[in-house]
C-alpha positions in Angstrom: 19.2 21.5 -8.2 18.3 17.8 -7.5 14.6 17.1 -7.8 12.5 14.1 -6.6 8.9 13.7 -7.9 6.5 12.0 -5.5 3.1 10.9 -6.6 0.4 10.1 -4.0 -2.8 8.4 -5.0 -6.3 9.0 -3.7 -6.0 6.6 -0.7 -2.8 8.4 0.3 -4.4 11.9 0.6 -7.9 10.9 1.8 -7.7 12.1 5.4 -5.4 13.6 8.0 -3.7 10.3 9.0 -2.8 9.3 5.4 -1.6 12.9 4.6 0.6 12.8 7.6 2.2 9.5 6.4 2.8 11.2 3.0 4.3 14.2 4.8 6.9 12.0 6.5 8.1 10.7 3.1 8.2 14.3 1.8 10.1 15.6 4.8 12.7 12.8 4.4 13.5 14.0 0.9 13.6 17.6 1.9 16.0 16.8 4.8 18.2 15.0 2.2 18.4 18.4 0.3 16.1 17.5 -2.6 13.5 19.8 -4.1 10.3 17.9 -4.1 7.5 18.0 -6.6 4.4 16.4 -5.1 1.8 15.1 -7.6 -1.6 14.2 -6.1 -4.7 12.5 -7.2 -8.2 13.4 -6.1 -8.9 12.5 -2.5 -10.3 9.1 -1.7 -12.1 6.6 -3.9 -15.5 6.5 -5.6 -18.3 7.5 -3.1 -16.1 9.9 -1.2 -17.0 13.6 -1.8 -14.1 14.7 -4.0 -13.1 11.5 -5.7 -13.1 11.6 -9.6 -15.7 8.8 -9.9 -18.0 10.7 -7.5 -17.7 13.9 -9.6 -18.5 11.8 -12.7 -21.8 10.8 -11.1 -22.9 14.4 -11.0 -23.2 14.5 -14.8 -25.8 13.2 -17.1 -23.3 13.7 -20.0 -25.2 16.5 -21.7 -22.3 18.9 -21.1 -19.5 19.5 -23.6 -16.3 17.5 -23.4 -14.5 20.7 -22.3 -17.0 21.1 -19.4 -16.7 17.4 -18.5 -12.9 17.7 -18.1 -13.2 21.0 -16.3 -15.4 19.3 -13.7 -13.2 16.2 -13.3 -10.1 18.3 -12.8 -11.7 19.8 -9.7 -10.9 16.7 -7.7 -7.1 17.0 -8.2 -7.1 20.8 -7.9 -8.9 20.6 -4.5 -6.5 17.8 -3.4 -3.4 19.8 -4.3 -4.5 22.9 -2.4 -5.6 20.9 0.6 -2.3 19.0 0.6 -0.3 22.2 0.3 -2.2 23.7 3.3 -1.5 20.5 5.3 2.2 20.5 4.5 2.5 24.2 5.5 1.0 23.3 8.9 3.8 20.8 9.3 6.4 23.5 8.8 7.4 22.9 5.2 8.2 25.7 2.7 5.5 24.8 0.1 2.9 26.1 -2.3 0.6 24.6 -4.9 0.3 25.3 -8.6 -2.6 25.6 -10.9 -2.9 23.3 -14.0 -1.7 26.0 -16.4 1.4 26.6 -14.2 2.3 22.9 -14.1 3.2 23.1 -17.8 1.7 19.8 -19.1 0.5 20.7 -22.6 -1.8 18.3 -24.3 -3.8 17.8 -27.5 -7.6 18.3 -27.5 -8.6 14.7 -27.0 -10.7 15.4 -23.9 -11.1 12.7 -21.2 -8.0 10.9 -22.6 -5.6 13.6 -23.7 -2.1 13.0 -24.9 0.8 14.9 -23.6 2.5 16.9 -26.3 5.1 18.9 -24.3 6.0 19.7 -20.7 7.1 23.3 -20.0 9.2 23.5 -16.8 10.1 27.2 -16.5 7.4 28.0 -14.0 8.2 25.0 -11.8 12.0 25.7 -11.8 11.4 29.4 -10.9 9.1 28.4 -8.1 11.7 26.0 -6.7 13.9 29.0 -6.2 11.4 30.2 -3.6 10.0 26.9 -2.2 11.3 23.5 -1.2 8.1 21.7 -2.1 5.6 22.2 -4.8 2.2 20.4 -4.9 0.6 20.0 -8.3 -2.6 18.3 -9.5 -2.1 15.1 -11.4 -4.3 13.8 -14.1 -4.8 17.2 -15.7 -3.1 19.3 -18.4 -4.0 22.3 -20.6 -4.3 22.7 -24.4 -2.3 25.4 -26.2 -5.6 27.5 -26.1 -5.6 27.1 -22.3 -8.5 24.7 -21.9 -8.2 22.1 -19.1 -7.9 18.5 -20.2 -7.7 15.2 -18.3 -5.4 12.3 -19.1 -7.6 9.3 -18.6 -7.4 6.4 -16.1 -4.1 6.5 -14.3 -3.5 10.0 -15.4 -1.7 11.1 -12.1 0.9 8.4 -12.7 1.4 9.6 -16.2 1.6 13.2 -15.0 4.3 12.3 -12.5 6.4 10.4 -15.0 6.1 13.1 -17.7 7.2 15.8 -15.1 10.0 13.6 -13.8 11.3 13.1 -17.3 11.1 16.8 -18.2 12.8 17.9 -14.9 15.5 15.2 -15.1 14.4 14.1 -11.6 16.7 11.8 -9.6 13.6 9.6 -8.9 10.0 9.4 -9.6 8.4 7.7 -6.6 4.8 6.3 -7.1 3.2 5.8 -3.7 0.1 3.6 -3.1 -1.3 1.4 -0.4 1.0 -1.5 -1.3 4.8 -1.8 -0.7 5.7 -2.1 -4.4 5.2 -4.5 -7.2 4.1 -7.8 -5.6 4.2 -11.4 -6.8 0.3 -11.2 -6.5 -2.4 -9.0 -5.1 -1.6 -8.9 -1.4 -5.3 -8.2 -0.6 -6.1 -11.7 -1.9 -2.8 -13.7 -1.5 -1.5 -13.9 2.0 2.1 -14.8 1.1 2.5 -12.3 -1.7 6.1 -10.8 -1.7 7.5 -7.5 -2.8 9.8 -7.6 -5.8 13.1 -5.8 -5.1 13.3 -4.8 -8.8 11.6 -5.4 -12.1 12.3 -4.4 -15.7 10.2 -1.9 -17.6 9.1 -4.6 -20.0 8.1 -7.1 -17.3 6.2 -4.4 -15.5 4.5 -3.4 -18.8 3.5 -7.1 -19.2 2.0 -7.3 -15.7 0.2 -4.0 -16.0 -1.3 -5.0 -19.3 -2.7 -8.1 -17.6 -4.3 -6.4 -14.7 -1.6 -5.5 -12.1 -2.6 -2.2 -10.6 0.5 -0.6 -8.9 1.0 1.8 -11.8 -0.9 2.6 -14.9 0.3 1.0 -18.2 0.6 4.3 -20.1 2.9 5.7 -17.3 5.3 2.7 -17.5 5.5 3.0 -21.3 6.3 6.7 -21.0 8.9 6.0 -18.2 10.7 3.5 -20.4 10.7 5.9 -23.4 12.0 8.8 -21.3 14.4 6.6 -19.2 12.8 7.8 -15.9 14.1 6.1 -12.8 11.0 4.8 -11.0 10.4 3.5 -7.5 7.1 2.0 -6.5 6.5 2.4 -2.7 4.0 2.4 0.1 2.7 5.5 1.8 2.3 3.6 5.1 5.7 2.0 5.2 9.4 2.9 5.0 10.1 -0.1 2.8 12.3 0.9 -0.1 9.7 -0.7 -2.5 10.4 -1.9 -6.0 13.0 -0.3 -8.4 12.0 -0.3 -12.1 15.2 -0.9 -14.0 16.3 -0.9 -17.7 17.8 -4.4 -17.6 16.7 -8.0 -17.8 15.2 -9.2 -14.5 13.6 -12.6 -14.0 10.1 -12.1 -12.6 7.5 -14.5 -11.4 4.0 -13.0 -10.9 0.3 -13.3 -10.9 -2.1 -10.7 -12.4 -5.8 -10.8 -13.0 -8.6 -8.9 -14.8 -12.2 -9.0 -13.8 -15.3 -8.5 -16.0 -15.5 -11.6 -18.4 -18.4 -13.7 -19.5 -18.1 -17.4 -20.3 -20.0 -18.8 -23.3 -20.7 -22.5 -24.1 -21.5 -22.8 -27.8 -23.7 -25.7 -28.9 -23.3 -27.7 -32.1 -20.5 -25.6 -33.6 -20.2 -26.5 -37.3 -18.0 -23.7 -38.6 -15.2 -21.5 -37.3 -16.0 -18.7 -34.9 -14.8 -15.4 -36.6 -15.8 -13.0 -33.8 -12.6 -11.4 -32.6 -14.2 -10.5 -29.3 -14.6 -14.2 -28.4 -11.5 -16.0 -27.1 -11.5 -19.8 -26.8 -10.0 -21.4 -23.7 -10.5 -25.1 -23.1 -14.1 -26.1 -23.9 -15.5 -22.5 -23.5 -15.3 -19.1 -25.1 -14.8 -15.9 -23.2 -15.5 -12.2 -23.9 -15.3 -9.0 -21.9 -18.6 -8.2 -20.2 -18.7 -4.8 -21.9 -18.7 -6.6 -25.3 -21.7 -8.9 -24.5 -24.1 -7.0 -26.7 -21.9 -7.2 -29.8 -21.0 -10.9 -29.1 -24.6 -12.0 -28.7 -25.6 -10.1 -31.9 -22.9 -12.1 -33.7 -24.1 -15.4 -32.2 -27.6 -14.6 -33.2 -26.6 -13.8 -36.8 -24.6 -17.0 -37.0 -27.6 -18.9 -35.5 -25.5 -20.4 -32.8 -27.1 -21.7 -29.6 -25.3 -20.9 -26.4 -25.4 -20.7 -22.7 -23.6 -18.0 -20.7 -22.2 -17.5 -17.2 -21.1 -14.0 -16.0 -18.6 -12.8 -13.5 -15.5 -14.5 -14.7 -11.9 -13.4 -14.2 -8.8 -13.9 -16.4 -5.8 -14.9 -14.3 -2.3 -14.7 -15.9 0.8 -16.5 -14.4 3.9 -14.8 -15.8 7.3 -16.4 -15.8 9.4 -13.6 -17.4 12.9 -14.9 -17.9 15.0 -15.1 -21.1 12.1 -17.0 -22.8 8.9 -15.5 -21.2 6.1 -18.0 -20.5 2.5 -17.2 -19.7 -0.3 -19.4 -18.5 -3.9 -18.1 -18.6 -6.8 -19.3 -16.5 -10.4 -18.3 -16.4 -12.2 -18.7 -13.1 -15.4 -17.4 -11.5 -15.0 -14.4 -9.3 -16.2 -16.5 -6.3 -13.1 -18.8 -6.8 -10.6 -16.0 -7.5 -9.0 -15.9 -4.0 -8.7 -19.7 -3.7 -7.2 -19.9 -7.2 -4.6 -17.2 -6.7 -3.4 -18.7 -3.4 -3.2 -22.1 -5.0 -1.2 -20.9 -8.0 1.1 -18.7 -5.8 1.9 -21.5 -3.4 2.6 -24.0 -6.2 4.2 -21.8 -8.9 5.7 -18.8 -7.1 
């Protein structure tokens, strides 16, 4: 039995049109005589009714961690049942599975659970009756049977873990871009799809902000030797192959949410690990502002600050990897990325 795992993110299952695009990819694999395990995220993005971030906003965080995860899992569970229903309408032999049936067993670290084992007996037995199984990503269960969630990018991690346990021929991660790009195509008009990239190069790009697949999922794919393809739901483009070999890669990645500090009359070394010097200024993540400013107060350092900065990384990953880092204001991000892409990539 040859199995393909196909993961579809929230934008790929948000409405009838995007679900139909996903269906065409699934049908192609079924027609090629593969059994298909479809892993889905919650439908849509924040603000849409069943998106994970929307469900989060229903809570004031007075509930237990177990209750918190049980609520967040609803988005993926709903999505899996709705997707199964849609695929049945298109004539596929398909059913959905509940979190306990999926077989992802985790520890009790609610909201960011770690996968301990993946039990595949139920999935394999269900494939004897169905061509396609739809399962909720992002969720697992403890040995006691409690629902857990895997943290940001958890559906990617679910797909990779299941692909590794099932010895899948491919694990395809579908999103709204055609694969790993030389830069964010929403900001850089001439961004190109990379035909292939190594696990290590993709890990480096993801760690610096590239968003095609979550970092934890790539690290797991490398460890389990999972054959990954990163593809677009809206295109038949083959996408990017992730390979276990050296591949020269040029790319731009960026992370938002930095604050710039200018320190006045500095007479001794700065020992705050949250502050990173770049040029004449110091930068820290916006979420660390309170701790940084407490340090500056204790050290009696005068400063001025400017918010809404972005860290841009230019990666030249060849035999001797090179990285250049730039900090720019969010208002100049698009202009900076296009300039760097045109001149360096």
